[in-house]
C-alpha positions in Angstrom: 0.2 0.0 0.2 1.7 3.5 -0.8 0.9 5.9 1.9 -1.8 8.4 1.9 -0.5 12.2 1.5 -2.7 14.5 4.5 -2.8 17.8 3.8 -6.3 18.7 3.7 -9.2 17.2 4.4 -8.5 14.2 2.0 -8.3 11.0 4.2 -8.4 7.8 2.3 -6.1 4.9 1.6 -6.1 3.2 5.3 -6.5 -0.7 6.5 -9.0 -0.8 9.4 -9.7 -3.8 10.5 -12.2 -4.7 13.3 -10.8 -6.9 15.9 -13.3 -9.8 16.8 -11.1 -12.5 18.2 -7.8 -12.4 19.8 -5.7 -11.3 17.4 -1.6 -11.7 17.3 0.8 -9.2 16.4 4.6 -9.6 15.8 6.9 -7.4 16.2 10.2 -7.9 14.7 13.4 -8.1 16.6 15.8 -5.3 16.5 19.2 -5.7 17.7 19.6 -1.2 18.5 16.3 -1.2 20.7 15.3 -4.2 22.9 11.8 -2.5 24.1 9.1 -1.8 21.0 9.0 0.9 22.8 10.9 4.2 22.0 11.7 7.7 21.2 15.1 8.7 19.6 15.8 11.8 17.3 18.6 13.7 15.5 18.5 17.6 15.9 20.6 20.2 13.9 23.3 22.4 16.6 20.8 25.5 15.8 17.5 23.4 17.1 16.8 25.0 20.4 15.1 22.2 21.7 17.0 19.8 20.4 20.2 21.3 21.8 22.5 19.8 18.6 21.6 15.8 20.6 22.5 13.0 17.8 22.2 9.0 17.9 19.4 10.7 20.7 17.5 7.2 22.2 15.8 7.1 25.0 12.9 3.9 25.8 12.5 1.9 29.0 15.2 -0.5 28.4 17.1 3.2 29.3 14.8 4.0 32.5 12.1 6.3 30.9 8.7 6.0 30.8 6.9 6.3 27.4 2.8 6.7 27.9 0.1 7.8 25.3 -3.3 9.7 25.2 -5.4 11.2 23.0 -5.3 14.9 23.2 -8.0 17.8 22.4 -8.1 17.9 18.8 -8.7 14.0 19.1 -4.5 13.4 18.1 -2.2 12.2 20.0 0.0 12.8 23.2 2.9 11.4 24.2 4.9 11.7 27.5 8.3 10.2 28.0 9.7 11.2 30.8 12.1 9.7 33.5 12.9 9.6 37.1 14.2 13.2 38.4 16.6 12.1 41.0 18.9 11.2 39.0 21.1 13.7 36.9 21.6 15.0 34.0 19.3 16.8 35.4 18.0 18.6 32.4 17.8 15.3 30.6 14.1 14.5 32.0 11.3 14.8 30.2 9.5 15.3 26.6 6.1 15.7 25.0 4.6 15.2 21.4 1.5 16.5 20.5 -0.2 15.4 16.8 -3.3 16.0 15.2 -4.5 15.7 11.7 -6.4 18.1 9.9 -10.1 19.1 10.3 -9.9 16.8 13.9 -10.0 13.4 12.2 -8.5 10.4 13.3 -4.6 9.6 12.9 -4.1 7.1 11.2 -1.2 6.0 8.3 -0.5 8.2 5.6 2.2 11.2 4.9 0.8 14.2 6.7 2.5 17.5 5.4 2.2 21.1 6.2 2.4 20.8 9.6 1.7 23.6 12.1 2.1 24.5 15.7 0.3 22.0 17.9 -2.9 24.0 19.1 -2.2 26.8 16.9 -2.4 24.8 13.6 -5.3 26.0 10.7 -7.7 23.7 10.5 -6.8 21.8 7.6 -3.3 21.4 8.3 -1.8 19.1 10.3 -0.2 19.7 14.0 2.7 18.8 15.6 4.4 19.8 18.5 7.3 17.9 20.5 9.5 19.9 22.6 10.8 19.0 26.3 13.2 20.3 29.5 11.6 23.8 29.3 12.3 24.0 26.1 9.5 24.8 23.2 9.1 26.9 20.1 6.2 29.9 19.2 6.1 28.6 15.7 6.2 25.2 13.8 6.6 23.9 10.5 7.2 20.2 9.2 5.8 16.8 8.4 4.8 13.4 9.8 4.6 9.8 9.0 2.0 7.6 10.9 2.9 3.9 9.9 0.5 2.1 12.4 -2.5 3.3 14.7 -4.0 0.7 17.2 -6.8 2.2 19.5 -8.9 0.7 22.1 -12.4 1.3 21.2 -12.7 3.5 23.9 -10.2 6.0 21.5 -7.2 4.3 24.1 -4.1 4.0 22.2 -2.3 0.3 22.0 -0.6 0.7 19.3 2.2 3.9 17.2 4.4 4.4 14.9 5.7 7.3 13.2 8.7 9.3 11.9 8.5 13.6 12.2 10.3 16.3 10.9 10.4 19.5 13.0 11.8 22.5 11.9 11.5 25.3 15.2 10.2 28.7 14.8 9.6 27.8 11.1 13.3 27.5 10.4 14.7 24.8 8.1 18.3 25.3 9.7 16.8 24.3 13.0 15.1 20.7 12.5 14.9 17.9 14.2 14.2 14.5 12.7 12.6 12.0 14.6 10.7 8.4 15.2 8.2 7.2 17.7 7.3 3.6 18.6 4.5 3.0 21.0 3.4 -0.4 22.5 0.9 -0.4 25.4 0.0 -3.7 24.7 1.7 -6.8 26.9 5.2 -7.9 26.4 6.9 -9.7 24.7 7.1 -8.9 20.8 3.9 -11.2 20.3 1.3 -9.5 22.3 -2.4 -10.5 22.1 -5.2 -7.0 20.8 -8.3 -7.6 23.1 -10.7 -8.0 20.6 -12.9 -5.4 19.5 -9.8 -3.2 19.2 -9.6 -0.6 15.4 -6.4 -1.4 13.9 -5.1 1.7 11.3 -1.5 -0.6 9.4 -0.4 0.5 6.3 2.1 -2.0 6.8 4.1 -3.9 10.0 6.1 -1.2 12.4 9.5 -0.7 11.3 12.0 -1.2 13.5 14.3 1.5 14.8 16.2 3.5 11.8 18.8 5.7 11.0 17.3 9.5 9.8 17.9 10.9 6.8 18.5 14.7 6.8 16.5 17.2 5.4 16.8 17.3 2.0 17.3 21.1 1.7 19.9 20.5 3.9 23.3 18.3 4.7 23.3 17.1 7.0 25.1 14.4 9.8 22.5 11.4 10.2 
């Protein structure tokens, strides 16, 4: 299936499955990341939020907790936190908010023309990645949802995405990241409860190198 481009109202091309019985979903093993839940990103030296971090990766394996909940635009909010009682004390939380145009449910596809959440125009996706008391007044960028699994009550069970954010709408202040989230029981082959709603363009990919923006040359 080719990805769906979402810059406005068109929201087509997704696979929807209503699971009437227990279904096994397998996540392939990844030598770079043991846990199927993680945040990873690279950033430019001029990124206020990313602070020039490269090959940055946090997961439950490294003492971090990642939770997901629905936000006010029927999108998804991810909170990435760790115990603040251990150093470094300037690196203990991140937050990522995403929203589809017109308040639609996030399903697999490419969301271009993103603006800072929650101040995006109705026809634009919303994005806001910030953390450790650093954020931007304006955002630009895009993201691709690779997998989305919701419980019947709307809770996020699984989610996979790649994203690019430009702080203050400046192409030199980039962050290129990926987030994978699994809320269902581990090990990697987990059982989704009956009634879950699955939107999936392809199986959730494992950790991979993040390419630099096409308009810039940067370390990846």
